[in-house]
C-alpha positions as CSV (number, residue, x, y, z in Angstrom):
1,M,0.0,0.1,0.3
2,G,1.5,3.1,-0.9
3,D,1.8,6.7,1.0
4,T,-1.7,8.3,1.8
5,T,-0.8,11.1,3.7
6,L,-1.3,13.7,0.9
7,L,-4.6,12.0,-0.4
8,P,-7.0,14.3,2.1
9,A,-5.6,16.9,0.6
10,V,-5.6,15.6,-2.9
11,A,-9.3,14.9,-2.4
12,V,-9.9,18.6,-1.4
13,A,-7.7,19.9,-4.1
14,I,-9.2,18.3,-6.9
15,P,-12.6,20.0,-7.3
16,L,-10.7,22.9,-6.1
17,L,-8.5,23.1,-9.2
18,A,-11.5,21.6,-11.6
19,S,-13.3,25.4,-10.1
20,V,-10.2,26.9,-11.8
21,L,-10.6,25.6,-14.9
22,I,-14.2,25.4,-15.6
23,P,-14.2,29.5,-16.0
24,L,-11.0,29.1,-17.9
25,V,-13.0,27.0,-20.6
26,G,-16.4,28.0,-20.0
27,R,-17.0,29.0,-23.6
28,H,-16.4,25.5,-24.4
29,E,-19.1,23.1,-23.1
30,N,-17.8,20.0,-24.3
31,I,-14.4,20.7,-22.1
32,R,-15.8,22.6,-19.3
33,E,-18.1,19.4,-18.7
34,A,-15.4,17.0,-19.3
35,V,-13.3,19.0,-16.5
36,T,-16.2,18.5,-14.0
37,I,-16.7,14.7,-14.8
38,V,-12.6,14.2,-14.5
39,A,-12.5,16.0,-11.4
40,A,-15.6,14.1,-10.1
41,T,-13.9,10.8,-11.1
42,A,-10.6,11.6,-9.6
43,M,-11.6,12.8,-6.7
44,L,-13.5,9.6,-5.9
45,G,-10.4,7.9,-7.0
46,S,-8.7,9.5,-4.3
47,V,-11.1,8.5,-1.6
48,L,-11.2,5.2,-2.6
49,A,-7.4,5.2,-2.2
50,M,-7.5,5.8,0.8
51,L,-10.5,3.3,2.0
52,P,-8.6,0.2,2.4
53,S,-6.2,1.9,5.0
54,I,-9.3,3.4,6.9
55,L,-11.0,0.2,6.8
56,S,-7.8,-1.4,8.5
57,G,-8.1,0.6,11.5
58,N,-5.8,3.5,10.5
59,Q,-6.3,7.2,10.3
60,I,-4.8,9.6,8.0
61,A,-3.5,13.0,8.9
62,L,-2.1,16.2,7.3
63,S,-1.5,19.6,9.0
64,L,-2.2,22.2,6.4
65,L,-1.6,25.5,7.8
66,P,-0.5,26.8,11.6
67,M,-3.5,28.7,13.2
68,V,-3.8,28.3,16.8
69,P,-2.2,25.8,19.6
70,G,-4.5,22.9,19.4
71,G,-6.4,24.5,16.3
72,D,-4.5,24.1,13.1
73,L,-6.1,24.0,9.7
74,A,-5.5,20.5,9.7
75,L,-7.4,17.6,7.9
76,R,-7.9,13.8,9.4
77,V,-9.4,10.9,7.7
78,D,-11.2,8.6,10.1
79,A,-14.2,6.1,9.7
80,F,-17.0,8.2,10.2
81,G,-15.4,11.0,8.1
82,M,-15.0,8.4,5.4
83,V,-18.7,7.7,5.9
84,F,-19.4,11.1,4.4
85,A,-17.0,11.6,2.2
86,L,-17.6,8.6,0.3
87,T,-20.9,9.3,0.1
88,A,-20.3,12.8,-1.4
89,A,-17.7,11.8,-4.1
90,I,-20.0,8.9,-5.3
91,L,-23.2,10.9,-5.6
92,W,-21.3,14.1,-6.9
93,L,-20.3,12.1,-9.7
94,L,-23.2,10.6,-10.6
95,N,-24.9,14.1,-10.0
96,S,-22.6,15.6,-12.5
97,F,-23.8,13.4,-15.2
98,Y,-27.4,14.0,-14.0
99,A,-27.0,18.2,-14.0
100,I,-25.3,17.7,-17.7
101,G,-28.4,16.2,-19.5
102,Y,-30.5,18.4,-16.8
103,M,-29.2,21.9,-17.6
104,R,-28.7,21.1,-21.2
105,S,-32.4,19.8,-21.9
106,L,-33.4,23.2,-20.4
107,Q,-30.9,25.4,-22.1
108,E,-30.0,27.0,-18.7
109,H,-28.0,30.2,-18.2
110,A,-25.1,30.6,-16.4
111,Q,-23.9,27.3,-16.6
112,T,-20.4,27.8,-16.2
113,R,-21.1,29.6,-12.7
114,F,-23.0,26.4,-11.6
115,Y,-20.3,24.4,-12.4
116,F,-17.7,26.5,-10.9
117,C,-19.9,26.5,-7.5
118,F,-20.6,22.7,-7.7
119,A,-16.8,22.1,-7.8
120,V,-16.1,24.7,-4.9
121,A,-18.9,23.1,-2.7
122,I,-17.7,19.5,-3.2
123,A,-14.5,20.7,-2.0
124,A,-15.8,22.3,0.9
125,A,-18.2,19.1,1.9
126,V,-14.9,16.6,1.5
127,G,-13.3,19.2,3.7
128,I,-15.7,19.0,6.1
129,A,-15.9,15.3,6.1
130,F,-11.9,15.3,6.6
131,S,-11.6,18.0,9.4
132,E,-9.4,17.3,12.3
133,N,-11.0,20.0,14.5
134,L,-13.7,22.5,14.9
135,L,-12.0,25.2,13.6
136,T,-11.2,23.8,10.1
137,L,-14.8,22.0,10.4
138,F,-15.7,25.7,10.8
139,I,-14.2,27.2,8.2
140,F,-15.0,24.7,5.4
141,Y,-18.6,24.8,6.5
142,E,-19.1,28.6,5.7
143,V,-17.4,28.0,2.4
144,L,-20.0,25.6,1.8
145,T,-22.7,28.0,2.8
146,I,-21.6,30.9,0.5
147,I,-20.4,29.0,-2.3
148,T,-24.2,27.4,-2.2
149,Y,-25.9,30.7,-2.4
150,P,-25.2,31.3,-6.3
151,L,-26.7,27.8,-7.4
152,V,-30.2,28.5,-4.6
153,V,-30.6,32.0,-6.6
154,H,-29.6,30.4,-10.0
155,A,-33.3,31.1,-11.9
156,E,-32.2,34.6,-10.6
157,T,-36.3,35.6,-10.3
158,P,-37.7,37.6,-7.7
159,E,-38.6,34.0,-5.6
160,A,-35.5,32.7,-6.3
161,M,-33.7,36.0,-4.7
162,K,-36.1,35.9,-2.0
163,A,-35.2,32.3,-1.1
164,G,-31.4,33.0,-1.2
165,R,-32.1,35.7,1.0
166,K,-33.7,33.3,3.8
167,Y,-30.8,30.8,2.9
168,L,-28.3,33.0,3.6
169,A,-29.9,34.6,6.8
170,Y,-30.5,31.4,8.1
171,L,-27.1,29.9,7.7
172,L,-24.5,32.8,8.2
173,I,-26.5,33.0,11.5
174,G,-26.1,29.5,12.0
175,G,-22.2,30.2,11.1
176,V,-22.4,33.0,14.0
177,F,-23.3,30.3,16.9
178,L,-20.7,27.9,15.0
179,L,-18.1,30.2,15.9
180,A,-19.1,31.2,19.0
181,A,-19.3,27.3,19.9
182,T,-16.2,26.5,18.6
183,I,-14.5,30.0,20.5
184,L,-16.0,28.6,23.8
185,T,-14.9,25.1,23.7
186,Y,-11.4,26.4,22.9
187,I,-11.7,28.8,25.9
188,L,-13.0,25.7,28.0
189,T,-10.4,22.7,26.8
190,G,-7.3,25.5,25.1
191,T,-7.9,22.8,22.1
192,T,-10.7,22.0,19.0
193,T,-9.1,19.0,18.1
194,F,-11.6,15.9,18.0
195,V,-11.0,13.2,20.4
196,P,-13.1,10.0,20.0
197,G,-15.0,9.8,22.8
198,G,-15.2,13.5,23.4
199,F,-12.7,16.0,25.2
200,L,-15.3,18.3,27.3
201,A,-15.7,16.6,30.2
202,G,-14.8,18.4,33.4
203,S,-14.0,21.7,31.6
204,G,-17.0,23.5,32.4
205,S,-19.9,23.9,34.5
206,R,-23.1,21.9,33.4
207,L,-24.9,24.9,32.6
208,V,-22.1,26.4,30.4
209,L,-21.8,23.0,28.8
210,Q,-25.6,22.8,28.4
211,V,-25.4,26.1,26.7
212,L,-22.5,25.2,24.3
213,F,-24.2,22.4,23.2
214,L,-27.7,24.6,22.4
215,L,-25.0,27.1,20.4
216,F,-23.9,24.0,18.2
217,M,-27.1,22.9,17.6
218,I,-28.2,26.4,16.4
219,G,-24.9,26.3,14.4
220,F,-25.6,23.4,12.7
221,V,-28.9,24.5,11.3
222,K,-27.7,22.7,8.1
223,A,-29.8,20.1,9.8
224,A,-32.8,21.7,9.2
225,W,-34.3,20.7,12.4
226,M,-37.6,22.7,13.1
227,P,-38.3,25.4,14.1
228,L,-34.9,26.5,12.1
229,H,-36.0,24.4,8.8
230,S,-37.8,26.8,6.6
231,W,-34.8,27.8,4.6
232,L,-34.5,24.5,3.1
233,P,-38.1,24.2,1.4
234,A,-38.0,27.6,0.4
235,A,-34.7,26.7,-1.2
236,M,-36.1,24.1,-3.6
237,V,-36.8,27.0,-6.3
238,A,-33.4,26.0,-7.2
239,P,-32.5,24.2,-10.5
240,T,-33.1,20.2,-9.4
241,P,-29.3,19.0,-9.5
242,V,-28.8,21.6,-7.1
243,S,-31.9,20.2,-4.8
244,A,-30.2,17.1,-5.0
245,F,-26.9,18.7,-3.8
246,L,-28.7,20.4,-1.0
247,H,-30.2,17.1,0.3
248,A,-28.4,14.2,-0.4
249,V,-24.5,15.1,-1.4
250,A,-23.5,18.0,0.9
251,V,-25.4,20.6,2.7
252,V,-27.8,18.9,5.1
253,T,-25.5,15.9,5.1
254,A,-23.2,18.5,6.6
255,G,-25.4,19.6,9.4
256,V,-26.1,16.4,11.0
257,F,-22.8,15.1,10.3
258,G,-21.6,17.9,12.5
259,I,-24.1,17.1,15.1
260,V,-23.1,13.6,15.2
261,R,-19.2,14.8,15.3
262,V,-19.5,16.8,17.9
263,A,-21.7,14.4,20.3
264,G,-19.4,11.7,19.8
265,W,-16.2,13.7,19.4
266,V,-16.7,16.7,21.4
267,Y,-19.0,15.7,24.2
268,G,-18.8,11.7,24.3
269,M,-22.1,9.7,25.1
270,E,-21.3,9.5,29.2
271,L,-20.9,13.3,28.8
272,M,-24.4,13.8,27.0
273,A,-26.2,11.4,29.1
274,S,-24.9,13.0,32.2
275,L,-26.1,16.9,31.1
276,G,-29.6,15.4,30.0
277,L,-28.9,16.2,26.2
278,G,-30.3,13.1,25.0
279,T,-33.4,14.0,25.9
280,L,-33.2,17.4,24.4
281,L,-32.4,15.9,21.3
282,A,-35.0,13.1,21.6
283,V,-37.8,16.0,21.9
284,I,-36.0,18.3,19.0
285,A,-35.8,15.0,16.5
286,S,-39.3,13.9,17.6
287,F,-41.1,17.2,17.0
288,T,-39.3,17.4,13.5
289,I,-40.1,13.9,12.6
290,I,-43.7,14.2,12.9
291,T,-44.4,17.7,12.3
292,A,-42.4,17.8,8.8
293,S,-44.2,14.7,7.6
294,L,-47.6,16.3,8.4
295,F,-46.0,19.4,6.5
296,A,-45.1,17.2,3.5
297,L,-49.0,16.0,3.4
298,T,-50.2,19.4,2.2
299,E,-47.6,20.3,-0.4
300,D,-48.6,19.5,-4.0
301,N,-45.1,20.8,-5.5
302,L,-43.0,17.8,-5.5
303,K,-40.0,19.0,-4.8
304,R,-41.2,20.9,-1.5
305,R,-43.0,17.7,-0.5
306,L,-39.3,15.8,-0.7
307,A,-37.8,19.2,1.2
308,Y,-40.5,18.5,4.1
309,S,-39.7,14.7,3.9
310,T,-35.6,15.6,4.1
311,V,-36.6,17.7,7.2
312,S,-38.3,14.6,8.7
313,Q,-35.3,12.2,7.5
314,L,-32.7,13.9,9.0
315,S,-33.9,14.0,12.5
316,Y,-33.9,10.2,12.4
317,I,-30.1,10.8,12.7
318,L,-30.5,12.9,15.9
319,L,-33.0,10.6,16.7
320,G,-30.3,7.9,16.9
321,V,-27.9,9.9,18.8
322,S,-30.5,10.8,21.3
323,M,-30.5,6.9,22.5
324,L,-26.9,7.7,23.6
325,S,-26.7,3.8,22.7
326,I,-24.0,2.1,20.5
327,T,-27.2,0.4,18.5
328,G,-28.8,4.1,18.5
329,M,-25.6,5.6,17.0
330,I,-25.1,2.9,14.5
331,G,-28.6,3.6,13.3
332,A,-28.0,7.6,13.0
333,M,-24.5,6.8,11.2
334,A,-26.0,4.5,8.9
335,H,-29.1,6.7,8.1
336,I,-26.7,9.2,6.6
337,P,-25.5,7.4,3.4
338,I,-28.7,5.2,3.1
339,H,-31.0,8.6,3.2
340,A,-28.9,10.2,0.7
341,F,-28.7,7.8,-1.9
342,L,-32.5,7.4,-1.6
343,K,-33.5,11.1,-1.4
344,I,-31.0,11.9,-4.5
345,T,-32.9,9.2,-6.6
346,L,-36.7,11.2,-5.8
347,F,-34.7,14.3,-6.6
348,F,-33.4,12.7,-9.9
349,V,-36.8,11.9,-10.7
350,A,-38.4,15.1,-10.1
351,G,-36.0,16.8,-12.3
352,A,-36.9,14.5,-14.8
353,V,-40.3,14.8,-14.6
354,I,-39.7,18.9,-15.3
355,V,-37.3,18.3,-18.4
356,S,-39.8,15.6,-19.8
357,A,-43.3,17.0,-18.9
358,G,-42.6,20.4,-17.5
359,K,-44.6,19.7,-14.6
360,E,-43.5,20.3,-11.1
361,C,-47.0,19.6,-9.3
362,I,-48.0,16.2,-8.4
363,S,-51.8,16.9,-9.4
364,D,-50.4,17.6,-12.7
365,M,-48.5,14.5,-13.1
366,K,-51.5,11.8,-13.4
367,G,-50.4,8.9,-15.5
368,I,-46.8,10.1,-16.1
369,G,-46.0,6.9,-15.5
370,R,-47.2,5.5,-18.9
371,K,-44.8,7.6,-20.8
372,M,-41.9,7.4,-18.3
373,P,-42.4,3.8,-16.7
374,V,-38.6,3.5,-15.7
375,T,-38.3,7.3,-14.1
376,V,-41.4,6.7,-12.2
377,L,-40.4,2.6,-11.1
378,M,-37.4,4.1,-9.8
379,F,-39.3,7.0,-7.8
380,S,-41.4,3.9,-6.5
381,A,-38.8,2.2,-5.4
382,A,-36.9,4.8,-3.8
383,A,-40.2,6.4,-2.1
384,I,-40.6,2.5,-0.3
385,G,-37.2,2.6,0.5
386,I,-37.8,5.7,2.3
387,C,-40.8,4.1,3.7
388,G,-38.3,1.4,5.4
389,L,-39.7,-1.3,3.3
390,P,-37.0,-4.0,1.6
391,P,-35.3,-4.7,-0.8
392,L,-34.1,-0.9,-0.7
393,S,-31.6,0.0,2.5
394,G,-33.9,2.3,4.3
395,I,-34.7,-0.5,6.0
396,T,-31.3,-1.4,7.3
397,S,-30.8,2.2,9.6
398,K,-34.8,1.4,10.6
399,I,-34.0,-1.7,12.1
400,Y,-30.9,-0.3,14.1
401,L,-33.1,3.1,15.2
402,A,-36.0,0.9,16.5
403,I,-33.9,-1.8,18.3
404,G,-31.8,1.2,19.9
405,A,-35.1,2.8,21.2
406,V,-36.2,-0.6,22.7
407,E,-32.4,-1.2,24.2
408,A,-32.5,2.7,25.6
409,G,-35.4,2.3,27.6
410,M,-37.5,4.8,25.5
411,P,-40.5,2.9,23.9
412,V,-41.9,6.3,23.1
413,L,-38.9,6.9,20.6
414,L,-40.1,3.8,19.0
415,L,-43.8,4.9,18.8
416,V,-42.3,7.8,17.0
417,L,-40.5,6.0,14.2
418,I,-43.8,3.9,13.4
419,I,-46.1,7.5,13.1
420,S,-43.4,8.6,10.8
421,A,-43.5,5.1,8.9
422,I,-47.4,5.7,8.4
423,L,-46.8,9.2,7.6
424,N,-43.9,8.5,5.0
425,A,-46.3,6.1,3.2
426,A,-48.9,8.3,3.7
427,Y,-47.1,11.2,1.8
428,F,-45.2,8.8,-1.0
429,F,-48.0,6.7,-1.5
430,P,-50.6,9.0,-3.4
431,V,-48.0,10.4,-5.3
432,I,-46.9,7.0,-6.8
433,Y,-50.7,6.2,-7.5
434,T,-50.9,9.5,-9.1
435,M,-48.1,9.1,-11.4
436,M,-48.8,5.3,-12.4
437,L,-52.6,4.3,-12.3
438,D,-54.2,8.0,-12.2
439,R,-55.6,8.7,-15.9
440,P,-54.6,12.5,-17.0
441,D,-57.3,15.1,-17.4
442,D,-56.4,15.2,-21.1
443,E,-55.4,12.5,-22.6
444,H,-53.0,14.3,-25.2
445,S,-51.1,16.4,-22.6
446,L,-48.6,13.5,-22.3
447,D,-48.5,13.0,-26.1
448,R,-44.8,14.2,-26.0
449,V,-43.8,13.1,-22.7
450,T,-40.6,10.6,-22.9
451,E,-37.9,9.0,-20.5
452,P,-35.4,11.7,-19.7
453,P,-32.2,11.7,-21.7
454,L,-29.9,9.0,-20.6
455,L,-27.2,11.3,-18.8
456,M,-30.1,11.8,-16.2
457,L,-31.7,8.3,-16.4
458,I,-28.7,6.0,-15.5
459,P,-27.9,7.9,-12.5
460,I,-31.2,7.7,-11.5
461,I,-31.2,3.7,-12.0
462,L,-27.6,3.6,-10.7
463,T,-28.7,5.4,-7.5
464,V,-31.4,2.7,-6.5
465,V,-28.9,-0.2,-7.4
466,A,-26.6,1.3,-5.1
467,S,-29.8,1.3,-2.4
468,V,-30.5,-2.5,-3.1
469,L,-26.9,-3.4,-3.1
470,I,-26.4,-1.6,0.5
471,F,-29.3,-3.3,1.8
472,L,-27.9,-6.8,0.4
473,Y,-24.3,-6.1,1.4
474,P,-24.4,-3.5,3.9
475,S,-20.8,-4.4,5.6
476,M,-19.2,-3.3,2.2
477,P,-18.3,-0.5,2.6
478,F,-20.5,1.7,5.2
479,M,-21.4,-0.6,8.1
480,D,-17.7,-1.6,8.3
481,L,-16.9,2.1,8.6
482,I,-19.4,3.0,10.9
483,E,-18.5,-0.4,13.3
484,I,-14.8,1.3,13.3
485,A,-16.1,4.8,14.1
486,I,-18.4,3.2,17.1
487,A,-15.8,0.9,18.3
488,E,-13.4,4.1,18.4
489,I,-15.6,6.8,20.6
490,T,-17.4,3.8,22.5
491,G,-13.9,1.6,23.5
492,S,-16.2,-1.3,22.4
493,V,-16.0,-3.5,19.5
494,I,-19.0,-4.2,17.9
495,P,-20.1,-7.9,18.3
């Protein structure tokens, strides 16, 4: 096995290099898009090159720039970071192909700016995954916020600009709270470096540490927990590849990743339990899971329904953390890639319907499955997976969460999961029925509707295939990585 020391920096640098090249070749769309695809492939290759070392229980550390003692700009690849990075790298490659088909089909404007922002954003996401400490994570986290703003306002309509203002307001204010939490952590401990099992114990009063956790929670507003969620549905005015990126590849995943990282590597589960923070998380997560699902039921716009589904599903991760148990944490970590692969499929299909039929509202999609059978079949499969039915991977994380709730002696959380599953079916199955079985009001309205271009259809199929494979072979590699991460933060070997 070769030297992997520089690979974390290489993984971040590849999309940054692409972001420099994309504007230079922007007038030549084939070259510009080739740069995007080559960069996405190379970044995935660099992440995969580190995987064997991480699966062997090693870590890869690299200091980039001295900042403050205990808080350099530094990268460290561990098992949990690899879960996020591998998910983002695979989905960026698929989303890049999809975006080319989408943007070309709709002849979208400002495509060079679009691909430039995408490249910087994925670099930031991988930087978050590989951050060695809170300071590094904060820097990449804020870069991600700023660079995704042009993607949200891409259409430049009044509605898009309004959504962009809300997006920036929530996320930048959240960034202020995250900075405050990082500074307070440094004041209390003299370090911001992540330590498996946490490093805050004995570093402050009970009240100070509880307030600090609240600062972190607000700081990670990208997790879209209620009531700090409204920026996410509003951002659905963005092009569908952006929606997919926000919900599956980077942005919201960065939020929940940050909360899990703080719980396991800053506080530790024992300290979380002694401070009563599990109860706080359980209340926030339960409220968000149920309420967001109820909101989803009322949405006729497909992308907004999917957005509220994401708000609900993300809080499954918080719910798993709230159990403060090994099984609950496994469920929380596993739900990150599982939800990402399923939800990106659903958004890919929403975009395919826009491209092929020009329809965004569910009520206008009657019978569309007759003209787009493969696309609608993939939507149905992913929706079934989100509901927690086999053979899609959604059932895997939900089983861990259900067992975790029982083991933690919190049957009310099991009830939340059951109610959520019923609501999942209530807001997804009618969409499937409408697409597949409803007769269109005007039989001729679908005359010109066809399956989307192959550049869009193939990624849709591949994300579903990946979800099935994760269900059938969960240990390769996500569950193996998660077991290593759990062993790190608990000191327990998973049987």
